[in-house]
N, C-alpha and C positions, 0 to 999 in steps of 0.2 A: 383573398376573395375579391372577385371583380365587383366594382361599385354597383353596377346595375343588378347583379345577382344579390348582393347584400340588401339593396333597397327593396327588391321584390320578394325575397324570401323571409324578410322580417315579418313577424306576425304577433298578435297579442297572446301572451301566455297566461292562462287562468288556472293552471294546475302545476304545482312545484314539488320537487323533492325537498325533504327537510334539511338536506345538506347545507351547511353555512357557506356563505360566499366570503372567501378570505379578504381581509381588509386591503391587502396589497392589490388584489384584483379590482376592488372598488376604487382604489386610488387611481389605477390606470384608466378605468372607465370615466371617472369624474374629470380626470385630466383631459381626456378627449372632449368631454363636454365643454370644458373651459375654452377650447379653441374655436367655438362657434363664433360667427361674426356678430357684431352688435353695433348699433348706431353710435358714431363718435367714440367707439371702443369703450362705452360706458360699462359694459359687462354687468348688467343690472340684476344678475341672479345671485342667490345665496342658496346653498344646498344643506339640508339637514338629513343625515343618514341615521336611520333607526333600525335596530335589530335586536334579537334575543328577547329577554324578559321585558325590556322597555317597550318593544313593539307589541308584545302581548298585553301589557298594561294599557297601552293606548287603545288597542282594539276593544278591551273591556270597557273603557270609558266611553267610547263611541257607542258600544252596545247599550250601556246604561242610558245614555242620552237619547238613543232611539226609542227605548222603552217609554221614556217620558214624553217625547215629542217626535213622532215618526214623520220626518220630512221626506217628501218625494219630489222627483222632477219628472214631469210628463208634459212636454211641449205641445203634444197633440190636443190636450184638454184645455190648456191655457191659451192656445192659439197665439203663442208668443213668437213663433218663427214661421217663415213662408212654408207653404204646403210641400214643396219639393223636398225640403230637408226632413220634414216629418215622415214623408214617404220613404226616404232612404233609411231612416231609423226603423220603420216598420219592416222593411225588407231585411235588415240585419237580423231582427228577432225571428222573422220567418225562416231565414236560412239557418240560424244557429239552433232553432228549437229541436230538431232531431238529435243533435248532440247532447243537449240538456236533458232530453227525455231519457237518455241512457243512464242518467244519474239517479233516476227514480222520482216518483211523484213528490216526495218531500223536498226535492231540490228544484221545483219548477220555477222558483224565483231566484235561481242561482246567480244571475248577473247582478241583481241588486244586493242580495245578501253577501255574495262574494266580494263585491266592491267594498263594503263597509268593514270587512276584515282583511282587505288587501289580498284576497285569494290565498291566504295562508302563506304568502311569500316569506322567505327568511330575512329579507331586507327590503326596506322602503326608503326612497329618496323623496323628500319634500322640497319643492322649489319655492322660495319666497322672493318678493320684490318690494322695494320701498314704495309706499303709497304716493309719494310726491312725484314719482316718475310718470310720464304720460302712458296711456294705455297702449300706444304704439310700441312700447318697449316689450310688450307681451310677444311680439314677433321674435324678438331676440331670445326670450325664454323658450319659445317653441323650437328655435333652431338648436339651442343648447340641449333641450330634451331629446330631439332627434339624434344629435351626436351621441348622447348618452345611450340611447336604445340601440343604435347601430353598433356602437362599440361593444355593448353587452352581447349582442348577437354574434359578433365576430369572435367572441371569447367563449361561445357555447352556452351563454346564459339566455334566459327568456326574460321578457319584460312586458309590462302592461301599464299604460298610462291610465290613471283613474282620477276623474274629476268629481264623481258623485260624492265622495267623502267631504268635499268642500261645503256641503250642506251643514256640516258640523265643524266648520273652520274654527269656531270659538273654542271648541274642545281641543282640537289639534294645537292651536296656537298657545293655549294655556299650558298644555302638557309639555310642549317643546320650549316653553318660555320665550316665545317669539315676541319681539317688542311691538308695541301698539302701532308704530309707524311702518310696520311691514305687513304685507298680506300674503297668505299662502295661495299660490296660483295653480299648483299641480302636484300630484303624487305619482310616483312611478314604482311599481312592484318589480323586484329583481330576484332572480334565483335560477336554479338549475331546473329546466322544464321536465315534467313527467310526461314523456311522449306517449305513454299508454292512457293518459287521462282523456276521456271522450271529447271534452270541449276543446282540448288542444289539437284535435283533428280538424277543427273548423278554420276556414279562411274566408273572410268577408269578400264580397264582390266589389267591383269598382264600376263607376259610370263609364260609358264610352267617351273617348277623347273628343269626339265630335259634339258631345253634350256639354262639355265644360271648357272648351277652348274656342276663342274667336280669333280667326286668322285675318290679319290686316296687311294689305299691300302685296300679297303673294300672287295675285293675278296679273300684276304688271309685267 
């Protein structure tokens, strides 16, 4: 697959077949993730791969935690980020709403409820990082995550990066027995995409290159 084609046809998958992802395929995908660049080759990532009944049990624990303390993230209400980014989030939900409506009224909160059960994906990868490392190392984590998702895409798998679940990081860390000196920074759903699932028909828009790029020196 051409690299530009791979970059541009990757999309977030939110509906999966129940078919398990073979461990040898996961090994190939994670090996590709390991080849991401990192500052001073520190390779600050650690991957925790969860599947089967263990994944189901974690979802149940998150569900129970939400019943006791329903945490939410809404940057527009807290005014925690600049307006332009809030507007992009609002545009996302405006664009995806017709696809969610096809799921029925009971699923109107699909993005939130689906995130907390990892969209019923057959495998989830949690990426952790040592707390002593500077926050700039999160850039390295991001590049490894991109490698992982592009590798999955090249092998016919779908993926979806999910950060909302980190609202219950304490539940995740306790279940995975993650040491106190590590923090979970991202979860990635993996599985074979259900192409007939309405939300999988959605593809988010992007800003114009002129809105996000500043050109310097090109008029000389």
